[in-house]
N, C-alpha and C positions, 0 to 999 in steps of 0.2 A: 398361557396366561388367560384367565377368564375375565370377562367383563360383566359388571353387575347387571342383574336382570332389569333393574330400573332404568338402565341406559339402552334398553331395546325400544326403538322408536319407529314409527311409521314414516320413514324418510321420504316415501313417495309423495306424501302430502307436503305441499310447498309451505304451509303454515308451520308445520312441524319442523321442517328443514330450517326455516328462518329463525325459529325459536332456539333450536339447539345450536345453531351456528354462532350465536351470541354468548354461549357459555362454554368455556374450555373443557375438554374432556373427550372420551372415546364413546362413540355410539354405534350400535349394531342395528342393521335394518331388520325390522320385525318380520318382514315378508321373505327375506333372503338373507339369512344370518351370516353368510360368508362375506357379505358387503358391509363395510364399516366406514364411518366418518370420524376423522381426527380433527379436533379443533384446538389449535395451539393457544398458549396464554396471550398471544398477540391477535387471537381471533382469526387466524388463517386456517381455513377449512380445507382438508385434503381427503380424497377418496382412497381407500386401500382395501385389500381383500386379505382374509386370513382364514385358512381351513386346512384340513388334513386330507391327503390323498396318497394311497398306497403306503400308509403308516408314516408319512413324512409330512411335517407341517410346511405349508406353502404360504408365502406372504409376498405381496407385490403392491406397488402403488400406481395409481392412474394419474393423478394431478389435482390441480386446484378445483374445489367444488363450488358450483354456482347454481342458483335456481334456474337460470336461463343460459347455461353454458353454450359456447359456440362449437364445442367438439374439438378444438385445436389447442387453445390456451386455457380453457376452463371447461368443466364438464357438468352437465345436469344429472339428475337422478337417472333418467333414461339412458344416457350415455354410460353411466357407471354400472347400472344394472346389466346392460347388454355385455359390457366388458367382463364383468364378474362371472356371469353365466358361461361365457365362452372360455374364460380362464379355468374355471372349475371342471368343465367338460374335458378340456385339453389335458389337464393334469391327471384326471381319473382314467383317461384312455391311454396315458403314456405307459411304457413298460415299467413294471415294479422293480424296485431295488436296483436303480441304475448303478453302473460301475463308478466308483469315485474318480474325479478328475485328477490326472497326474499333475504334480507340481512341475511347472516349467523349468527349464534349465536356465543357468545364469546367463548364458550367451544370448538367449532370446526369450525372456520371460513373458513377453506380451504376445507371442505367436500361438494363439489358441483361439478356438471359436468363441464368439460372444455367448454369454450365458444370460438367459432371461432374468429379469428382476431389476431392481434399482441399480443404476449404473451411474458412473461419473458424468457421462454424456447426457444422460436423461435428466439429471438434477442440476446441471451446471448453471443454466440461466436462472433458475429459481434460487439457487444458492447465492449467486451474485446479487440478486435483487433484494433478498430477504435476510441475508446474514447480518448480524449486528456485532459491533465492536464490544469490548469490555465495558465501555461507557453507554452502551445501548444505542449508538449511532449507526446509521447505514454506512456501508463501505464508501470511502471517498472514490471519486472518479479515477484518480490516479492509481489507487489500489486495485480497482477493477481492471484497469488497463494492464497493470503488472501481472495480475492473476491470468488474464486472458492471454497475455504474451507467453507466459510459462506453459499454460495449458496447450497452446498451439505447438510449441517446439518440444515439450517434454512429456506432458500428460496425455496427449492425444492417442498414443499407442494403446493405452489402457482404458479409453473412454467407455468401452463396452464390457468391462469386467463387472460381474455382479458384486456389488459392495457387501452384500449380506453373506456371501459364501467365499470371498477371496480370503486366502490364508496368509498368516504372518510371513511364511517362508516365500510366498509369491511376491509380497510387497518388498521384502528385503532384497530379493533378486532383482526386482525391477529398479529399485532405488540405486542399486549398485551400477546398473547400466547408465542411469542418469548421471551418477558421479563420474563414471568413466568418460562420458561424452561432454558433460557440461561443467564438471568441477564439484567440489565438496559443498560449496555454499548453495548451488542450485539444487543438489540433491536434498539438502536440509530444507530449503525453501519448498521444494515439491512435497516432501513428507509433511511439512507443516500445513500446506494447503489441503492435501488429502485428509489429514486429521481434522481440519476444520469442517470439511464436507461431512465426515462421519459424525462429528459433534452436532452439526446442524440437523442431520437426519435423525440422530438420537433424541434431539429436543422435540422432534415431531412424532416420536415413537414409531418411526418407520424402520429403524434398525436398533438392535439391542446392544451391540458391542462395537468397540473402536480398536481394530487390530493394530493400528499405528502406535498405540500406547505400548504394546508389546514389542513393536519394532524398535521403539526407543530404548527398551531395556538393554539391548545389545550394544548400545552406544557406538554404533558404526557410522552414524550420520550425525556428526556434530558440527558446530560452527568452527570454521577455520580461525586461526589467530587474526584478530582485527588488524586492519591496515593502520600503520602509523606513518605512512609516507607523507612527505610535504616537500615543497621546493626548498632546497638548501639556500642559505643566505647568499653564498657565492653565485648561485644560479639565478637570483632574482632579476638582476639587470638584463642578462641575455633573454630571459623569458619575457620580460616586459617589452623589450625592443622587438622581439619576434612577433608579438601580438599585432603591433602596428604594421610591420613589414609583410606579414604572412596573410592575415585575414582581410580580404578585399571587401567582403560584405560588411556594411556598417553594423547591421543587427548582430552578427556573430561577434564582431570586434568589441562592441560595447557590452554585449551580454557577458563575455569573458572578463572584461575589465570590471564590470559591476560586481561579479561574483568574487573576483580577486580582491577588490577593495573593501567589500563588505563582509565577506565570509559567510554570506547567506547560503542556506541549503539550495540545491539546484531548483527544486520545485517552488520554493519561496521566491527566489529571484526572478525566474522566468514567468512566474504566475502573478507578478505585481500588476495592480490596476492603478490607473490614474486617480481613481476615487479614493485610493488609500494614502495618497501622498499629499503632503503640505510642503510644497517647494519653497514657499515664501519663508517658512520657519525652519525648514530642514529636518523633517521627521516623517516617518511612515506610521500610519495607525493600523494595527492589525486586529481585525475583528476576531472574537472567539470562534474557533473551529476552522480558521482559514487554512486551506490546504498548504502543506509544505512547512508549517511552523511548529509542528510537534507539540501542540498544546499551548504555545505562547500566545498571549493576546495583550495588547497595550501599545505603548509608544516605543518605536525603534528609532534612535537618533541616526541621522545621516551626516556624514562628513561634508565639508564644503565641496570637495572634489566630486563626490557622488552626486550631490545636489546639483552642481553645475552640469554634469553629464546628463542627468534626467531632465533639467531645464531645456537643454539643447534638443533632446529627443522630443520633448513636449512641443516645442515650436514647430518642428517638422513632422509631427505625428500623422499617421494615416489611419489610426484606429482610435476611436473615442473611449474605448474600455481598457485594452491591454497595453502595457508598456512594450512588451515584445510579442506582437501578434504573430501567429503562425502564417507562413506562406503557403504551405500545403498540408494535407492530412486532416484528420478529424478533430484534433485538439484545437481549441481557439487560440492558443498561444504557443510559443516555442517550448519544446520539452527536452531538447538535448543540445549539448555542446561538445560531446565526445570527439567528434571528427575535428572540430576546430582545435581542441586542446592537442590532439595528436599532431596536427600540422604545426602548431606553435612549438611543441616540445621538440619535434624533429628538426625544425629550423633553428632552435636554440641549442641543439646538441645535448639535450638532457633526457633523462628517463621519462617515459610517458606517464602522465598523471590523470587523475579523475577530477571532476568538479569538487568532490568532497575533500580531495587533497588540498584544493585551494582554501577550503575552510580551515583545515588543519594549519595551513601556512599562515592564515590570518591570526590563528590562535598563537602560533609560535612568535610571530612578530609582536603580538600584543603582550606576550610574556616578557619579551625583550624591553618593550616600552614601559611596562608597569611593574616589572620585577615580581615581587611576591604577592602583589595585590591581584589575586586571581579573580576576584569578584568583578573587577573592571573588564577583564577579558570575557568573562561569562556574560556580562551585560551586553556587550557588542555582539555575541553569538546567539543571544536570545534564549539562554538557559533559564528555566523558570525559577529555580532556587535563587538565582541572583536578581532576576528582574523583580520578583516579589520583594526581596529585601530592599531593593532600590526604589520601590514604589512605582514601578512602571506599568503594572497591570491596572489600568484605569479605564473608565468609560470615556467615550468621546466628549460627553457633556461635562466631564470633570476637568478637561483641559482648559483651565481658566488662564487668564493673563498672568496671574501669580505663578501658576504651575509653569508656564512657558518661560518665565523669567528666572525661576529657581531650579527646580528639578531638571527640567528639560535642558536648561542652559548648561547645567553640570554634565548631563549625559552627552550633549553635543560637544562639549570640551573634551570629554573622554574619546569620543569618536574621532575628533579632529587630531587629537594627539597621536592616536594609533595610526591614522591615515598619514600623518606627517612623517612618522618614522618610516612607514612603508614607502612613501614617495621618495624619501632620501635614499633608501636602500636600492630602489630601482633606477635611481639616477635622474629622477624628474626634478629633484630639488638638490641644492648643495648640502652636503652632509654637515650637520651641526656638530659642535664640539661635544654637546651632550650625548648625541647619538653615538659618536665615535667612542666616547668613554664607556657607554653601555656595551658596545661591541667588545671592547677590550676586557671589561669585567666578565663578559660571557665567554672569554677565550677565543673570540673571533677577530679577524683582521678588519680594520676600518678601510683597507685598500681594496675595495670590491668594485 
């Protein structure tokens, strides 16, 4: 690929560098044409080299360009020029026509020597910081943490692979090993992350193709059937009793109860802030873009039970910001309840479940409470199609007294009705004739 002659610039001159770094495009150093500067549409400038040696096109990237780079995180023209000269000389002194690399075996696809060039390890930090979502937003902190976790246990073996030269067969073999070790969903997740890295590098014009697109053509790494598990109605009472009997730490016990009673997603529940809550009126206000809410923003009604639980926590709070502050680790708030759920399920004598299974349980109980009115269930789960229909996506300033007395009152009534049925099913309240009738209509026994 040729670059227009008009894009040849004296990049050694700081004034020229500053001028071109404000205009997206590719620029060739007039004094040393192998050295190039790529400026992305978001005005991120990156040094790279492109030249031919022994009949083979060579391409590599150094990193972020800056007029006064420190040589570690960013690089000045002098740094880039020295690196480019060294790279060109090394390539031209290398033996011509090297033997092609063998494709690794399925048993150990990552056991080969690192190949020079852009690699997963060399771009990982830059990818996490500069990758944008489909809506143009930076990756959320929880997403970065999930990516980093998978990188550590699944992708680290291939961190030195040259992304520009790695073949489709190599990636297929590698993802098979991930599937064997960690399961189908993790293999798919790993392939999606690697594909995202390729896409990011293509957007910077540092790589021309994404081999993961061809990997997907084989349909070997597909999403497993979605989980549909939840706590069966007959198991609700022993599960609820086991929470109080098994979980000695108040934070863990109340976190599990909150998720169980609200059906909130894990990150949404554990990431609640006191500033989001109006405990006098019984609602949570979710700002746009809040982590864990999947695009929902607006008013989320809280049942009386949940409001009382949160009021008690507020009285004895030890943190002014987070409802469930972390005891250890880097995260400011609790991030997991998996171990607690495992203990509760074992004590209750039921199959182990996840936090999201509690959300499905709330949906199941909501369907029992409201019958065919699925919009009420969706409101309580924070689904955007229902919340918009119900007028919940509003600004804080729009929550007037009239709104509190009308729309919010209706939403809280829905929340309390669902919570009431759930409390009857777990034995906290005497079962009403109405709930017993609903159970019979659903083909379930009211003797639970």
